[in-house]
N, C-alpha and C positions, 0 to 999 in steps of 0.2 A: 486962466478959462481950460487948459486943457488938464489943469492936474486939478480942478473942481467937478471937473466931468467924469475924470476917474474916480474921484471920491465917491460920488452920487452914484453911478454906474455899481460901482464895490458897496456900497449900502444896500442899493436894490437888491443885487444881488444875494445879498448876506441875507437880507430881510425874506428872500423868497424860499432860503437856505433853511431858515430859521424856522419857519412854518411848522414843515413838515416833523421837524424834531420834538417841539411841542407836542402835537397828534401823538407822537410816539409815546412819550413821556406819560399822556392820561390815560396811554392803552396798556402798555407795564401797570401803572399805580390800579387801574382797574383789575386787571390781574390779580394781583398781591391779592386786593383786599378778596378776590373770588375765595382765593385760597385758603387766608384767615379765616373765612365766613366757613366755607367746608369743616375747615380742623373743628371750628369752636362746635359746631353741627355733631361733627364725628366725636366730639368731648361728650358732648350733651348724651348723644346716645350712649356711647360706652358707659357714664356713671349710670345711667338711668338702665340700663343693662347689667351693669354690676351690682345697682340695690335690687334689680330684681334679683337676679341669679342667687344672692345674699341671701334676701329673703326667703328665696327656694330653698334653699338651705337648711339656713336656721328654724323654717317650720318641721323637716324632716330630721331636728336635733332630739336626743333624749333627753327627757324633764332632769332637773336638776334635784335626783332623788337623794333627800339628805340619809334614808335608809342604807344605800349604798356607800355613804362613805365610813358609816359607822359598823354598819353589818357585814362582812363580806363574803360573796357569794361562792361555793364549791363547783369546782367543776368533775367533769364526768371524765372518765378514760373507759376505750372501745379497742377491743381487739382486732383480729385483721380480718374477723366475721360480721364487725358489727354488733359484737356482742359487749356489755357494761363489766368489766374488771376491777375496775377502782375507782374513789371517790377522793379526789384530794379537796382537801380546806378542813376548815375549823382547828387548824394547830392552835396550843398557846403560843403567844410572842409574848414579849416583854414591850408596853406600850405605855409611851414617855408622853409629858407634859410639854410646851414651851419650857417652862423654870427648868426643866432637868437637860435645857439642852446648853450646855457650857459656852462662853462668848465666842471661845476660840474657833470651837464646830462649826457655829453658823456662821462666820466670816468665812470659813474654809468653803462651807456649800456656797456662800454668796460668791465669794470670788470664782469660782469654780462653773456654775451655774446660774446666778442671775446677779449678777453688780446692781443693777438697778432697781432690786426688789422694792424695796421700800419707796421709790418716787414715781413708779407705774403703776396703774390701772387692770393688772392682769395683763397687759399688753405692751412689750419692749417696741415703741415702731422703728426707733434708728436701728435695735440690733434685728427687729424684722427687714428694714429696707437692706440692708448687707446682708443680709439670706434671699432676700428675690434675687439682687446681683446677682451673687453667687446661682441662685437658682437656672437665672437665664444663661450665665455661660457654661455651667455643667449642667445644666438639664433639674427636672421639677424632684424635689426630695435629696440634692446634692448638699444641703447645708441647713440646718434648723434653726429658728429663733425663737424658739419654745421660752416662755419664763419659766419659774417654780410653779405659778399658778397653773399653767397648759399643762404642766407636766402631772400635777395632782388631777387635771380632768382626763388627760389621757391614760392613766393609770387606772381609773376609775369609771369613766361613763364611755370609751369609747375605744373601738377596734385601732390596729396600731397600721392599717393600712395609708402608703403616702397618696391621698388623693386630694383632688380641692376640696371635694366635700366634706373630708371630713376634718382639712385645716381650716376651715370655716365656720363648721360647728364647734370645733377647738376655742376657734377666736369668740366666738357669742358665749358659750358658756363659761369661759374665763372671765369676760365680763360681769358675768352675773356673778361666780363665785364671789370676785373682790367684793361687789355690793352685799352680799349673803353676810361674808366671816373675814375677820380681821386678820390681816396680814402674819401675825402670830398665832394665829388660829391655822392659816393656809401652811408654816412651814413645819409648825407640828404636824399635820396632813400627808405631808412632803417623806420627812422625817421616819413616821410610823408605816409608811407604805414599802420605801423602795427596795431594791435585793439586792444581794447583796454575794450571789454565788452560794454552793455547798447546800443548797435549801435554807438559806436565812434571810429572815425579812424584818427590817426596822432597823435601823441603827443601834440600838440599844442590844438587840442580840447578837448581830455582828461583831459589837464592842467585846463581848461577853467571848461571841466563838473566837474570834482572831486572836484576843490580848489577856482573856480571862478578867477583862473585865467589868462592875457589874454596874458602878458607877459612872457614869458619861463624864464626871468633872477629873475625874482621875486620868481620863487621854492626854498623852503629849501631846506637843506641835503634828511632829510627825507622822503618828498615830489617825491624830482628825483625818491631815491631807489624805494618808493613804484611803478613810472611810469615805471621804468628801470625794473623790477621785473615780471610787470604783462602779456606782452606780451606771456611768453612760455604757457600759462593757464589762459587767459583773463578773461572766466566767474567764474570759482574756485578759483581766487586771485581777483575776486570783493570787494572792499572793501566796501559797504553799504551791499551788501550778503553774504558775507563769511568775515568780520575781523578780526578772529582770525590767517585764513590761512591767510591771506593779510599782517599781521603783521611779521607771521612767514618767509615769503616770501622776507619783504621789509628787515629784518633784517639779512638776509641772504645775502641782495646784498652789507649790510651795513658792512660787515663782510670779504666778494671778497672787497671792494674797500681798506679797510684795509690790506688787506694780500697782496693787489697788488700795493701800499704805495700811494693811492691817497687820503687816510684821514687819521688820526693819531687815535689811541684806545681811547683816549677821546670824541674824535669827535665820532666815532662810538656809545660809550656807552651813550653819552648826545642824539643821534641823538633814538635809540633803544626805549627812556623813553619815548617819545612822543604817545599818543595814535593814535590811525587809527581815531577817532569820532572826534576827539581834528580837526583834516586836516581837513575833511570833510566841504563840504558847506550843506547844506538843498539839498535833493535829486531832481535833475531837473527832467520835462519831456521833453522829446526832441523832441521839434516841430520840425515839418518838414512838407512835401507836404501832404496833404490830402487827395492827387490823391491814395496813396496807400490802397485798399479794405482787411475787415478782418486783421485788422494791429496787435489786439491780436494774432491770429493763425499764420500771416507772422511773431509775434516776435518770438513766438517759433522756425521758422522753420530756422531765421538767427544764433538762439543759439546750435540747432544740427549741422549744416552745419560747421559752425562755431569750434564747439568743436571737432568735430569728423572728420573732411578734413582741418581743419586749413587754410580756403579760407578764402578772401575778397567778399563778395557776389556782394560787388557794381561797380567792376572793373576787376572779372575775367573771366565773361563771360558764367557763368554757367545755365545749363539749372537745374531747380530744380523741383523732382515730386514728389509731396506731399500727404496727406489722406484726404484732406479738401472735406468736404459735403457741398457746396456752399447754398445750400437749408437750412442746419440746422443751420452753420455758421448765415446766415442772418436770422432764425428763433430768435437763440438766442439774438444777438444783439437786435433786435427788442422788442422782450419780456422783456427783463434789462431796455431798455434805455424808455419802457410804461408807464405809469401811472397807466394799469389795476391792478396791486397789490401793488404795492409799495406807502409808505406813504411819506411824503415830510418832513422827520425827519430829520433834519443836519448830513453830513457825514455819510449818511445810504449808503452803500453798498454791492454789489452779487458778484456773480460770477460762473460760471458751466464750469464743463469740463465733455463734452461728448466725448466717443470711444468706441472702436467694441468691444463687448466682449471675441468676439473670435481669433481677430489677435491684438490686443491692439493699432489698429491705430487711429489716433485723430480725429474725426468727425468737433467736431466746438469748440474754447475757448472762454466764453464771459469773457473777463477780466477787466469789470466794468462797472459802470452806467453814461450816461454823460459823458462820454471821447468825444465829437465832438469835432472837432478842433486841437486835439493834438494825433498825431501819435507815437506809440510807448513809450504809456504811461506806468506809474506804472501797472504792471497785477497781475490783484489777482486771474487770474485761474493757473497762474504755481507759482507764488512766495507764498512764507508762509507767511498765513493769520491770523493766532489763532490757537490754542490748539483745537483737532478733539474733546474733549468731549467724549460721549459716543460711536463714531463710532467707536470707536477703539477697541471696546469690542471684535470683533469675531476674529481680527487681534493678539491682546494680549494676550486675556484672554481663550475664549470658543474654538476658530480655533487648539490654542497650547492641550486642556486640551483632545477632540478628537485624536489628531494628536498624541501627545506620551502615554495618559491614555487611550484614547478609552475609552474614557466617552457617554453612549448616549445621547440622546436627552431628557430621561427622568430620567438622573441622579436627585438627589435629593441633593439640597442647603437649608441651612435655613438660610432666610434674618432674623437677629436679630441684640441686640446691637453688636456692632463690633468694633477693632480696629487695626493698622498700627501695624508691628511687633514691632515698638520703641514705640509703646503705644499709640499713636494720634487717640482719636477716627475718625472714621469714618461714615458717614450719606449719606442716599438715599436723592432723588431730594426734595420729600416732606416732610423727618424726620420722616415717621414712617416704620413701619415694618410689613411684612408680612406673616415671621413665612416659615413653610417649601414648598418649590416649586421645581418643573422640572426646567431643566436648560434652557429647551425653554421659559417658562413664565420666568424666570429671565431675558431673554435676550429681550424679548417682551414688558416685563415692564418697563424692562433698570433701574433693580436695582442694587444699585451700592455693595452693599456687598455681596452678590452670587460672581459679578464679580471677587473680590480680593479675595476671598475663592480660586476660579479656578485660578488666579496667583499663587497665595502662592503654591498651590496644583502640580500645572506646576513646577514650579523655574523660576526664572528670567532668569538665563542663558539659557533655553529651549523656553520661550518664546521669548526673546532676535532674538535666531536663526531663528524663525519662521519666525520671523516680518520681518525682514533684507530679506527674502526670498522675500518677497512684494515688496520692493523696500524701505524699510521703512529708513534703514540707522542708524538704532541706535549704537551708539558707547556704552551707559550706558543704562541701565533700572533701574527704583526705583517702591517698590510698587504702587507707588501714577498715576505710567503710566496705572494702570489698568483702571480708568477712569477717562482716559484722560486730565491728571495733567503733559504735557510732560514739557521739559526745553525750547524748542524752537518749533513753530508751524510746523504744515504740509500745503500742495497746494492742491486745490479742484485735481490736474490732478494729484497728487501722491495718494491722496485717491482712486480716481477713479482706477488707476491701480494694487491697490493693490485688491481690490473687486471684479476686473474682473477675478481674476482668481479663486476666488471662484464660480464664473461662467463659467468659461471655465475647469473645472474638473479637476481643480486644479495644471493647469500649466500658469504658470507668464510672459509676454511678453511686457515688457517697453513701457510705452506709447510712442508712437513716431509718428511725423508729417511728416518725411523725408521717403522715399522710397530708391530713389538714386540719384545722381547727375551725368551730362555727363560736361566734360570738353570741352574743344572748338577742343581740338584735338583728339574728341570725343569718348575717353579713360572713361568709368562708374566705379564709386563707388556704391554700396550697402550700406545703412543706416540701411536695416532691422533688429532690433535686434533681438536676435536666443532667441528661445520661453526656458522656463526653467522649471523642475518640480517641485513647490515649495514643494505640501503637498500631502498626498495619496487621492485617488480620493474618497475616504468614508469621509474625513474632509471635502473637498469643497462640495460636497452635504447635510452631514449634516447642516454645517451651513447656504448654501442654503435654506434647508425648514425648521431651524427655524426663520429667517430671513423673510421668506415669512410669517410665525405666524405675524410677527412684523408690516408688513403691514395689514394685514388681522383684526386682532383683537389687536393689539397691539399700540404701540405711533405712528405708519407710517399710521394708514389708511388713512389719507389725500394724503396720496401719491399714494395709491392702483390706478391703469388704470383698469378698465371692460374690460376683453376680454384680459387681457394680463397676464403673470405670473411674477411678480415684488418680490424681492427680497429686502430689506433694512433695515437701520439701522439710527434713527436719533439719534441726539448730540448737545448737548447746554455746555455753561462753566458757570464759574464764574470768579469775579474779584479778584485778593488778597484782603483782609483784609486792608493793608496801602493801593494801589489804588482805593480802592473804598473810602476810609475816603480822600485821597488827590481831590479828585473831587467831593466828595458829594453825593455818591451814593450808594444807600439803601443796605446793605450787598446781597442779592439776585438778583441783578443787573445780568444782563446777556448780554456778546460785543460779543458772536459768538454763528452764529445756526448754524447746519448740517441737509444734510440728504444726506445719500450717496446709492444708489441703483441699482439695474441691472438690467435686464431680459437677454434672450437666444443672446438676439441680440446686447444690447446696455448697456453700464453702464454710469452712469452721476455720478459726484460728484458735489452739489450746497451748495453754502457759503453766508450768509448775517450775517454782521458786522459793522463796522466803518472805517474809513479810518483815525481816530484818536482818541486818547482819551479825553473825554471831560465829562462835567458834564450832559450834554444829551444823551453820549454814551451805553445808557440803549435799548435792545430789549424789546418791548411790547410782552403782548401775543399773539398778533396777527403777529406782527412781527418776532415771534420764528416762526411761521407757514410757511415762505415767503418758505423757502426752500424745503417744501413739497410742496406747490401750485407749486412751477417753475420746481420739478423735473415731479409733473403729467402732466402739460404742455409739456413739452420739448420731453417726453417718450412718450404721446400720438401723438404726431406730426411724431416722425421720425420711430415710431415702429408701422409694420403693424402684429406684431403676430407670429405665428406659434409654435413650438411645448414647450410642458415643458422640464426643464431642465433633464435629463435621469438619472433614479437611476444605477448606476453602481452595479454590481454583490456583492461587499464588502460589501452592505447593506442590512440591512432586515429591512420593516415596518411593526410593528404587533400593534392589539388593546390592550391597555393593561388597566387596571383598575385603573382610577384616584387615585392617594394618593397613590398610593402602592409605599411601600419600604422597600425591593429592587422591583423592577418592578416584576408586576404580570400579566401575559396573560391575558386577560377577559373573566369570564365563561360564559355556557349558558344563565345563567337567571344575569349576570350581566345588571343592568339598563344602557339604550344607552346614557343617560345624564354622564354615570361612566366611558366610554366608551371612550379613547384619540390615538389618534396614533401616536406613537415614531419611532424613527429610531435608530437602533443599526448595531454596526460593525457585519457583518457575525463571525458567530462561539462564539458570548457574549450574544447572545440575550436568553430571560428567557426561563426557562424551565417550572417552578412552575404558576400554573393556581389559578385565584382567587376563592375561595369559598362562590361564593353568591347563597342561598339557593331559592327553591321555595319556597312563604307562603303557611301553612296551606290552607286548603279547609274550607267551611264551613260547617255546620252539623244541623242535625235536621230541615230540610228543608218541609215547610207546606205552601200550599196550600187551601183555603178555599172561597166558593161563596158567597156572600149575598147577600138574592134576593131582599130586603126588598133597600139596597144601590144600586143593579144592578153592585157589585164589586167584586174585586178578591182580597182578600189580600193574600200577600205572605209574611212570615216571614223564618228565620234561625238562628244561634246562631254562635258566631264563639270566639274559646278558647283560641285567643290570642288579645293584645293591638291591637283596632281598631284606633286609634291614627293616623298610618302612612300607614292605608291603604283603599281603597276603595271597591265597590262592584260593578262588574258588571253581570247585567240579561238581560240574553236573552231565549225573549217570543218568539214559534212558533208555528204556530196553525197547522190545518190537512190539509189544502191547501198550507202549504210548506214557508206561511210568516212567516217573520222573524223580530222581533222591538227587537234594543240592547239598552239599559235604564242603567244609574248609578247615585249610588245612596252613603251617605259615614253614613247611618242608616242598622240597621237590620232587616227591614221592608218596604215594597212597596205594593200599592196599585194600582191596576187598576180597573178603573171605564169605565162601558157599555162595556166589552168585547161582543162579538159577540153571540150570541143568541145559542147555539147547538153545538159550534165550542170544539173540545180537544185542549187544549193549553198543550204547554211541558215547561217548565221554565228548565231553566241552571242556576246559580248564582257561579262566580267565586270569590276569592280573587286577588286583583289588586295592587299592587304597588302604592302608592299616585302618583310617578311622568308616570304612566302608562304601564311600562317598563317589568314590571315581572308578571306572570299571574298562579294562582290556578290551577288545575284540578276543575273542574268543582259540585256543587253537583246538583242533578236533582229529579223532581218531575214531573205528570201531572194534569191536572183538564179540566173534562168536564164540559161543563157551560150547564146545563139544558137551553131547549128550552123555547120558550113562556108559549106553552101548559103546561108545568111541573109546578107544584105547591110544590115541597118540594125541599130544597136544596141539593145539589148533594152530595152525599156520597163522603170526603174527601179519598185522595190516599195515598200511603205510596212512602216516599223517595227511592232514592238508595241505602240507608242506611239499609232500612227496618225499620223505621221509622215512627208511623201512624202520618200521617198529621190531623187531629181529633185538631179542637181547635172551640172557641167561633167566628162566623164571626164577623166581622168588621163590625158594624151600621153606621160608620162613612160616612154622606155623603156632608162633608166639605161647608154645604150651607152656612155658614158664610164666605167664603173665598172670595166673591163677583169677584170671578176670577180673581186676583190682581196679583195672584204668577204667574210666569216666567217656561215655559215648563223647564224640566230638561235636558232632553234627545235633545242636538240640533244636528243636521242634521250630526255636525260633529263628532261626537260619532260615528259616521260608522266607525270611525279608529282604535277602539277597536276592530272592528269584526275581524281583522287577526292577526298573528305572529306578535311580533314587529321586524321591517327592521332592519337592523344591519347597523351601517354607513356608508358613501360610502369610498371607499376603499383608498382613497388616500386624508381624509382630514386634514387639518392642524385648521380647527376650530374648538374648543369645542363645542362639541354640547348645542345648549341654553336649558336650565333646561325648563322641562317641570311640571306644579304645580299640574297637577291632571288627572286624569282619562279622557281623550280625553279631548275636548273643555268644556264641559256643567257646568253647578256649579254645586258645592259640598256644603255638609254642608247645604243645604235646605230640607225642609221638601216633603222627595219624593211623599207621599200621595196627597196631594195638586198640586203639580207641574204637577204630571201627570194627574189627575184628571182634570183638566184644560185644560191640553194638549189634552185630549180627546174628550172634546167640542168643539176643532178647525180641528178638524181630522187630524192634520199636522204630525204625528207620523210620521218619516220616517224607512222605514224597509232597508234590506243590504240583501244579497245572491242571486246570479244567479237568475234571473225571476221576482224579488222583485217588489212590487207595493207599491201606499201610502195604510196604512190601515185604513179601513173605519170602523168606527164604531157607530152603527146604534143608 
């Protein structure tokens, strides 16, 4: 019984517990149903909204205008002032039909661009799905799922902005295009529209331009693969400019062809072994209408628009607004094509890139000399033309040293026999060594060894990082880069862009020719690059201050423009030894010469070199000067001047004693020609002052009058070596008339003094350069009147010494008046305290080789006696007049 009871009790309890559990289950089930219903409703709302948005976007889509497919619209180009300068379009091109396209080329294009081309109806939903996933992961526009049909629509009807609206319109028009045209017709449209760099449009013209083949059926497999891969980024895969990138792209196409079964693995591997250079014909110049003005500039315009907007400037009816200054462009072109400066040496070429220092806007591009009748030839202003030589030093060596190590412009470097880290010796351009020097002087004199030491101190990685912020695009750098030994060349436009950042307070703006484009549907695309802070403002200013020294007293003086604040750097290059031997050139032959400089308003890079190597491709000494001469003319023409480069608060400029290491502040008695002004990062300036001492004063000064000779004999003693000093004598009479005389002797004779006059004499010790002066030794003397017959009693000097002595009876009667006066009028400069240098000089003061401009080391007695006979002694001081001697 008890067992039954327990069982019943347990069953009852279990039943009580089961009931609420069942209610909970019903509640949970209702909750999930509610969620599911909500999701269904939201999905329906989403679908309806999506359809509504799709319909709204489609409604605004342009019509499928057949004339746009067949008749391209020309584009209009405007200058910086909004005036029309050119119209692009209507150029002849080689049109092909589908029957002209070889199967191999078609397969290469399909494998690369749209492998399911013949399976979809304008939209590949499988490929689109993958693109949508990528866009969710990486952001809208990260990956495209466009078919060939969609690309035809983009190339023909729509702008290239990456927006949802444009994508919806693209999908809609692609569906409609597939309804109206066959697959073969759409593929034909595509291959006739795509851009292939070098202003080449359409696959037929590209085959002729790159491979010299007018029949597409003559194309080889690697050639077809290269043409199929280029349209994705035509300029970056240009086989002439970037053969390595072109090969990688071509080989990728070959792999895709193998993947999709169009070719075998063996065929792909064989085609990959063909070099890019062996496929290409000699670079041809694109002969066209000579009616397009400013073609070097327009060439850059087309590249920028094509790269950034992926449009066809000849067919898309664009309005292109540029940065061109027509006056500057015309002047540059005329200058390059004139014979005013250039020699008639074979293959001599030159290029100029002129940009706005503050905005990076290109004002003019001189793409070469004597290119009349050739439109869009090789553009020497925008293409790599050669190594930069010493113009790279501010970018790779000294700029990073200031940026990362906070070196001052007074930082000392030793120019001495030296070698690279691998033991290879490095030499200066003239094979000499100049010992310790400041960083400023090393840059001004373009010394190579200090430049290498600066790069080594900074380190290659930091130097590369600094340079790449200035648009240099280095993958790797090596120690030889310190003096311009780059593996690949640079372009004038690239160098102008880098230097402009120094003049723009450290802000880099990529040089650009286009500000915006306007599409036929009036949508706009802004192509202006964003400013980027590339360096500290103190780095920019200190490099600029040193580069001003280059132009003022360094290697770049020929580029200086009076009245303008100019900074810049010269550069020359040499041939590798094997190349010089090959062409029979001397070991010091120069293939390239550069000058890159800037003012607060403009930056210009000028290159002179040769279009090809030959036995005459060696710049003469004069031809190496051409970049500086060209720069000077261009900047003088375009720049009206203005304010100097502003010094930021992060920089302190101080007077420094020349040669001090570490730098010392100039002292009170530091000679002027020993003072230089240098820049320091605030907080790192020197605090120690140079201990330049005042020279000792003369002693035992004596003055006597010789009545027979009618002359005053003045003498004194000096306790130190007189070889490095001179003496300044100030003679003042009782009428306040003052005369200043100079001598290197310890005595002086004044002939024919004024009868009865009281004279006061002050004798100073002066450094040979006239910069530092001692305290004076003083004495007085009364000259007897003409009635007096006895000699004047000597007086005592300021030190209490008796001024007695034997009168000097020498009357210089044997000099015959042939000695020159020793106290020339310019000696009056010695009457005042030495004036400190100007507050902002960059030129080192010119050495002063004497106390004033008078002669030194001559017999002062003789000189002065003859001077008094001509009554030409000059007096100084307020109210002074010419001293009259009876």
